Kinemage of the C-alpha trace (Angstrom):
@kinemage 1
@onewidth
@group {chain A} dominant
@subgroup {mainchain}
@vectorlist {calphas} color= white
{ca met a 1} P -114.080 22.830 -122.442
{ca gln a 2} L -113.552 24.680 -119.177
{ca pro a 3} L -111.783 28.073 -119.287
{ca gly a 4} L -108.847 26.838 -117.158
{ca lys a 5} L -108.207 23.800 -119.352
{ca phe a 6} L -108.550 25.910 -122.481
{ca met a 7} L -105.883 28.346 -121.200
{ca asn a 8} L -103.560 25.463 -120.374
{ca phe a 9} L -104.066 24.049 -123.868
{ca lys a 10} L -103.241 27.423 -125.434
{ca arg a 11} L -100.085 27.710 -123.348
{ca phe a 12} L -99.023 24.179 -124.262
{ca leu a 13} L -99.674 24.872 -127.966
{ca ala a 14} L -97.721 28.142 -127.838
{ca leu a 15} L -94.832 26.383 -126.098
{ca gly a 16} L -94.799 23.661 -128.779
{ca val a 17} L -94.788 26.225 -131.605
{ca phe a 18} L -91.939 28.095 -129.920
{ca ile a 19} L -89.848 24.929 -129.550
{ca ile a 20} L -90.430 23.927 -133.184
{ca ser a 21} L -89.550 27.414 -134.412
{ca ala a 22} L -86.391 27.425 -132.324
{ca cys a 23} L -85.378 24.048 -133.752
{ca ile a 24} L -85.985 25.251 -137.325
{ca val a 25} L -83.977 28.442 -136.764
{ca his a 26} L -81.167 26.474 -135.134
{ca ala a 27} L -81.105 23.991 -138.021
{ca ser a 28} L -80.987 26.794 -140.592
{ca asp a 29} L -78.217 28.629 -138.725
{ca ala a 30} L -76.146 25.498 -138.196
{ca pro a 31} L -73.176 25.237 -140.571
{ca lys a 32} L -73.181 22.536 -143.185
{ca glu a 33} L -71.148 19.424 -142.538
{ca leu a 34} L -69.048 17.668 -145.138
{ca thr a 35} L -67.505 14.241 -144.881
{ca leu a 36} L -64.577 12.936 -146.867
{ca asn a 37} L -66.756 10.418 -148.719
{ca glu a 38} L -69.162 13.170 -149.768
{ca cys a 39} L -66.305 15.265 -151.113
{ca ile a 40} L -64.932 12.297 -153.073
{ca thr a 41} L -68.354 11.465 -154.519
{ca ile a 42} L -68.923 15.051 -155.661
{ca ala a 43} L -65.446 15.190 -157.225
{ca leu a 44} L -65.946 11.917 -159.117
{ca ile a 45} L -69.244 13.178 -160.530
{ca asn a 46} L -67.943 16.587 -161.600
{ca asn a 47} L -64.482 15.633 -162.879
{ca pro a 48} L -64.489 15.885 -166.714
{ca ser a 49} L -61.430 13.616 -167.001
{ca ile a 50} L -63.455 10.712 -165.610
{ca leu a 51} L -66.233 11.360 -168.142
{ca val a 52} L -63.644 11.407 -170.946
{ca ala a 53} L -62.183 8.126 -169.652
{ca gly a 54} L -65.660 6.591 -169.763
{ca glu a 55} L -66.125 7.660 -173.376
{ca asp a 56} L -62.694 6.254 -174.261
{ca met a 57} L -63.726 2.948 -172.730
{ca lys a 58} L -66.873 2.838 -174.884
{ca lys a 59} L -64.796 3.615 -177.963
{ca ser a 60} L -62.269 0.857 -177.166
{ca leu a 61} L -65.051 -1.688 -176.625
{ca ala a 62} L -66.652 -0.744 -179.944
{ca glu a 63} L -63.338 -1.134 -181.789
{ca tyr a 64} L -62.780 -4.523 -180.151
{ca arg a 65} L -66.236 -5.717 -181.221
{ca val a 66} L -65.538 -4.618 -184.793
{ca ala a 67} L -62.168 -6.412 -184.824
{ca arg a 68} L -63.668 -9.532 -183.267
{ca ala a 69} L -66.593 -9.583 -185.717
{ca gln a 70} L -64.191 -9.982 -188.645
{ca arg a 71} L -63.231 -13.447 -187.398
{ca leu a 72} L -66.806 -14.667 -186.863
{ca pro a 73} L -68.744 -16.771 -189.440
{ca phe a 74} L -70.231 -14.656 -192.228
{ca ile a 75} L -72.942 -15.039 -194.870
{ca ser a 76} L -72.965 -12.939 -198.035
{ca phe a 77} L -75.713 -12.567 -200.648
{ca asp a 78} L -74.972 -11.514 -204.241
{ca ala a 79} L -77.269 -10.651 -207.134
{ca lys a 80} L -75.908 -10.011 -210.658
{ca ser a 81} L -77.554 -9.246 -213.983
{ca gln a 82} L -76.444 -10.886 -217.276
{ca gln a 83} L -76.770 -8.677 -220.342
{ca tyr a 84} L -75.305 -9.509 -223.814
{ca pro a 85} L -76.536 -6.907 -226.336
{ca lys a 86} L -76.462 -7.451 -230.092
{ca thr a 87} L -73.707 -5.478 -231.863
{ca thr a 88} L -73.820 -4.627 -235.584
{ca asp a 89} L -70.916 -2.196 -235.696
{ca ile a 90} L -68.252 -4.892 -236.261
{ca thr a 91} L -69.181 -5.566 -239.948
{ca ala a 92} L -68.910 -1.860 -240.673
{ca leu a 93} L -65.223 -1.933 -239.868
{ca tyr a 94} L -64.457 -3.600 -243.253
{ca tyr a 95} L -65.828 -0.681 -245.263
{ca pro a 96} L -63.933 2.586 -245.938
{ca phe a 97} L -65.293 5.925 -244.901
{ca pro a 98} L -68.002 7.035 -245.484
{ca gln a 99} L -69.428 3.650 -246.470
{ca asn a 100} L -68.760 2.240 -242.964
{ca phe a 101} L -70.829 4.985 -241.362
{ca leu a 102} L -73.712 4.518 -243.783
{ca val a 103} L -73.653 0.733 -243.429
{ca ser a 104} L -73.584 1.023 -239.661
{ca gln a 105} L -76.601 3.348 -239.664
{ca tyr a 106} L -78.494 1.061 -242.046
{ca met a 107} L -77.858 -2.083 -240.027
{ca ala a 108} L -78.755 -0.298 -236.797
{ca asp a 109} L -82.085 0.748 -238.328
{ca gln a 110} L -82.739 -2.787 -239.494
{ca ala a 111} L -81.950 -4.232 -236.038
{ca arg a 112} L -84.193 -1.729 -234.263
{ca ser a 113} L -87.428 -3.372 -233.147
{ca asp a 114} L -90.485 -2.503 -231.131
{ca asn a 115} L -89.597 -5.207 -228.591
{ca pro a 116} L -86.632 -3.984 -226.405
{ca leu a 117} L -85.722 -7.568 -225.480
{ca ser a 118} L -84.802 -8.316 -229.087
{ca asp a 119} L -81.734 -6.066 -228.710
{ca tyr a 120} L -80.056 -8.697 -226.517
{ca tyr a 121} L -78.745 -12.195 -227.176
{ca asn a 122} L -78.994 -13.102 -223.499
{ca leu a 123} L -80.671 -11.333 -220.541
{ca gly a 124} L -80.955 -12.742 -217.023
{ca ile a 125} L -80.316 -12.415 -213.286
{ca ser a 126} L -78.180 -14.692 -211.107
{ca phe a 127} L -78.342 -15.023 -207.309
{ca gly a 128} L -75.753 -16.438 -204.944
{ca ile a 129} L -75.408 -17.060 -201.182
{ca thr a 130} L -71.974 -17.626 -199.649
{ca ala a 131} L -71.123 -18.686 -196.096
{ca gly a 132} L -67.648 -18.889 -194.604
{ca ile a 133} L -65.410 -18.456 -191.617
{ca ser a 134} L -61.878 -17.139 -191.215
{ca leu a 135} L -59.768 -19.891 -189.671
{ca tyr a 136} L -56.607 -17.827 -189.504
{ca asn a 137} L -55.808 -14.333 -190.674
{ca glu a 138} L -52.698 -12.649 -189.361
{ca lys a 139} L -53.959 -9.143 -190.068
{ca lys a 140} L -57.288 -9.728 -188.337
{ca ser a 141} L -55.549 -11.408 -185.395
{ca arg a 142} L -53.292 -8.399 -184.947
{ca met a 143} L -56.259 -6.039 -185.129
{ca gln a 144} L -58.100 -8.002 -182.443
{ca lys a 145} L -55.026 -8.155 -180.222
{ca thr a 146} L -54.423 -4.421 -180.637
{ca ala a 147} L -58.047 -3.637 -179.772
{ca lys a 148} L -57.856 -5.871 -176.685
{ca thr a 149} L -54.659 -4.127 -175.573
{ca ala a 150} L -56.370 -0.768 -176.083
{ca ile a 151} L -59.164 -1.863 -173.713
{ca thr a 152} L -56.625 -2.803 -171.050
{ca met a 153} L -54.819 0.522 -171.410
{ca thr a 154} L -58.105 2.416 -171.243
{ca lys a 155} L -59.048 0.592 -168.035
{ca leu a 156} L -55.687 1.440 -166.494
{ca asn a 157} L -56.011 5.091 -167.509
{ca ser a 158} L -59.531 5.225 -166.093
{ca arg a 159} L -58.417 3.724 -162.780
{ca lys a 160} L -55.447 6.098 -162.647
{ca thr a 161} L -57.743 9.088 -163.268
{ca ile a 162} L -60.094 8.000 -160.493
{ca ala a 163} L -57.202 7.322 -158.114
{ca asp a 164} L -55.641 10.718 -158.873
{ca thr a 165} L -58.974 12.433 -158.247
{ca ile a 166} L -59.468 10.663 -154.915
{ca leu a 167} L -55.890 11.481 -153.895
{ca ser a 168} L -56.367 15.153 -154.778
{ca val a 169} L -59.586 15.318 -152.750
{ca lys a 170} L -57.963 13.666 -149.746
{ca gln a 171} L -54.984 16.012 -149.873
{ca ala a 172} L -57.227 19.079 -150.139
{ca tyr a 173} L -59.571 17.772 -147.434
{ca tyr a 174} L -56.830 17.081 -144.911
{ca ser a 175} L -55.002 20.299 -145.802
{ca tyr a 176} L -58.154 22.324 -145.151
{ca thr a 177} L -58.784 20.473 -141.900
{ca met a 178} L -55.233 21.080 -140.685
{ca ala a 179} L -55.420 24.732 -141.789
{ca arg a 180} L -58.584 25.243 -139.711
{ca glu a 181} L -56.967 23.630 -136.701
{ca tyr a 182} L -53.862 25.772 -137.190
{ca val a 183} L -56.024 28.916 -137.206
{ca val a 184} L -57.625 27.863 -133.926
{ca met a 185} L -54.185 27.312 -132.396
{ca arg a 186} L -53.008 30.720 -133.616
{ca glu a 187} L -56.097 32.408 -132.182
{ca glu a 188} L -55.434 30.797 -128.798
{ca leu a 189} L -51.778 31.856 -128.973
{ca leu a 190} L -52.798 35.418 -129.870
{ca lys a 191} L -55.179 35.508 -126.917
{ca ser a 192} L -52.424 34.250 -124.633
{ca asn a 193} L -49.926 36.857 -125.906
{ca glu a 194} L -52.544 39.584 -125.559
{ca asp a 195} L -53.171 38.673 -121.918
{ca arg a 196} L -49.436 38.510 -121.335
{ca leu a 197} L -48.995 41.985 -122.887
{ca lys a 198} L -51.687 43.439 -120.651
{ca ile a 199} L -50.078 41.983 -117.526
{ca thr a 200} L -46.621 43.133 -118.615
{ca arg a 201} L -47.860 46.694 -119.158
{ca ile a 202} L -49.411 46.783 -115.705
{ca leu a 203} L -46.207 45.435 -114.155
{ca tyr a 204} L -44.124 47.916 -116.168
{ca lys a 205} L -46.226 50.820 -114.932
{ca asn a 206} L -45.701 49.564 -111.403
{ca ala a 207} L -41.960 49.333 -112.085
{ca gln a 208} L -41.973 45.566 -111.623
{ca arg a 209} L -40.834 44.726 -115.172
{ca pro a 210} L -38.128 46.378 -117.304
{ca ile a 211} L -38.802 47.999 -120.650
{ca leu a 212} L -37.163 45.033 -122.367
{ca asp a 213} L -39.909 42.676 -121.163
{ca leu a 214} L -42.570 45.097 -122.389
{ca ser a 215} L -40.931 45.390 -125.802
{ca lys a 216} L -40.641 41.608 -126.010
{ca ala a 217} L -44.328 41.158 -125.127
{ca glu a 218} L -45.366 43.729 -127.738
{ca tyr a 219} L -43.208 42.056 -130.364
{ca glu a 220} L -44.647 38.613 -129.608
{ca phe a 221} L -48.190 40.012 -129.721
{ca gly a 222} L -47.567 41.684 -133.088
{ca asp a 223} L -45.910 38.539 -134.416
{ca ser a 224} L -48.911 36.497 -133.268
{ca gln a 225} L -51.232 38.817 -135.193
{ca leu a 226} L -49.124 38.454 -138.323
{ca glu a 227} L -48.966 34.667 -138.033
{ca leu a 228} L -52.729 34.530 -137.476
{ca glu a 229} L -53.343 36.437 -140.703
{ca lys a 230} L -50.987 34.078 -142.539
{ca ala a 231} L -52.850 31.095 -141.106
{ca arg a 232} L -56.186 32.549 -142.210
{ca asn a 233} L -54.842 33.146 -145.703
{ca lys a 234} L -53.669 29.537 -145.856
{ca glu a 235} L -57.086 28.405 -144.640
{ca arg a 236} L -58.833 30.374 -147.385
{ca ala a 237} L -56.428 28.975 -149.985
{ca ala a 238} L -57.017 25.417 -148.724
{ca arg a 239} L -60.783 25.983 -148.841
{ca val a 240} L -60.586 27.237 -152.433
{ca glu a 241} L -58.453 24.231 -153.404
{ca leu a 242} L -60.910 21.807 -151.807
{ca phe a 243} L -63.881 23.171 -153.720
{ca arg a 244} L -61.783 23.348 -156.893
{ca val a 245} L -60.904 19.654 -156.844
{ca met a 246} L -64.554 18.912 -156.067
{ca gly a 247} L -65.556 20.810 -159.202
{ca val a 248} L -68.050 23.129 -157.466
{ca lys a 249} L -68.141 26.819 -156.619
{ca asp a 250} L -67.495 28.004 -153.105
{ca pro a 251} L -70.954 28.494 -151.535
{ca gly a 252} L -69.589 31.277 -149.353
{ca glu a 253} L -71.095 29.712 -146.245
{ca glu a 254} L -69.397 28.211 -143.262
{ca val a 255} L -68.623 24.553 -143.817
{ca val a 256} L -67.610 22.197 -141.037
{ca leu a 257} L -65.545 19.162 -141.904
{ca lys a 258} L -66.314 16.172 -139.771
{ca glu a 259} L -63.489 14.802 -137.712
{ca tyr a 260} L -61.405 12.309 -139.592
{ca asp a 261} L -60.091 9.127 -138.054
{ca leu a 262} L -56.397 8.985 -137.381
{ca pro a 263} L -54.572 5.950 -138.780
{ca gly a 264} L -54.296 3.038 -136.413
{ca glu a 265} L -51.144 1.726 -134.858
{ca leu a 266} L -48.765 -0.324 -136.983
{ca arg a 267} L -49.080 -4.038 -136.352
{ca tyr a 268} L -46.009 -5.125 -138.256
{ca ser a 269} L -42.709 -3.485 -138.909
{ca leu a 270} L -41.141 -3.215 -142.346
{ca glu a 271} L -38.620 -5.924 -141.543
{ca glu a 272} L -41.368 -8.350 -140.488
{ca leu a 273} L -43.268 -7.715 -143.709
{ca asn a 274} L -40.143 -8.339 -145.780
{ca arg a 275} L -39.555 -11.633 -144.020
{ca his a 276} L -43.038 -12.814 -144.894
């Protein structure tokens, strides 16, 4: 490679590295943007009430399955043992004491055998299989109906929780957006009053404005400063509320909310809707 072309290549490479570095620095310094849908999604994920509503739904479904299973066909299996041991104590009841005790001991010794099966008259096992279905059972029907009603109520509560969460996020989002815009307006008004105060002071020194105009300009400038601080406090409070309803901590970085669309024009009036 010729020296001239090599120098041009080095310059081009250095220029490319500089542009890429500038883009990376600009991207890192740029404030984060948040949309309304992102805020709603984060709030729905982090809201514990929605997780509780989901667990309540699982519980209601399980109770409904249990209540419904009681009216399904069933099969039962039973196994019973039949044991009828030999008793020799009854004959001893006709003897007075202590003869009854002695007779009972004697007969028990005579009946004792090396084979344990000889102690029983009858010994066996019986098996049984039963199948059936409940055609009508008022108690089971009420249980199933109650469980089904519980599912409906749980669904309504879950939808209400989600709707309340979305409403809270929207309110906080729009409140924070309006608070930021109000701060910008107050900053512009403060700048305007400051310029007006400077001009009024110059005119007062030149005896072109009375002291009343100067006092009025100073009052309006001080009032603008106070209102700006109030607006900033409201902005900070709205920011805290937004992150609170989202269920996350304030990152402490500048966050830019994307512009929201204003509602469109009304196509129908209330009277026209009532007529239809």
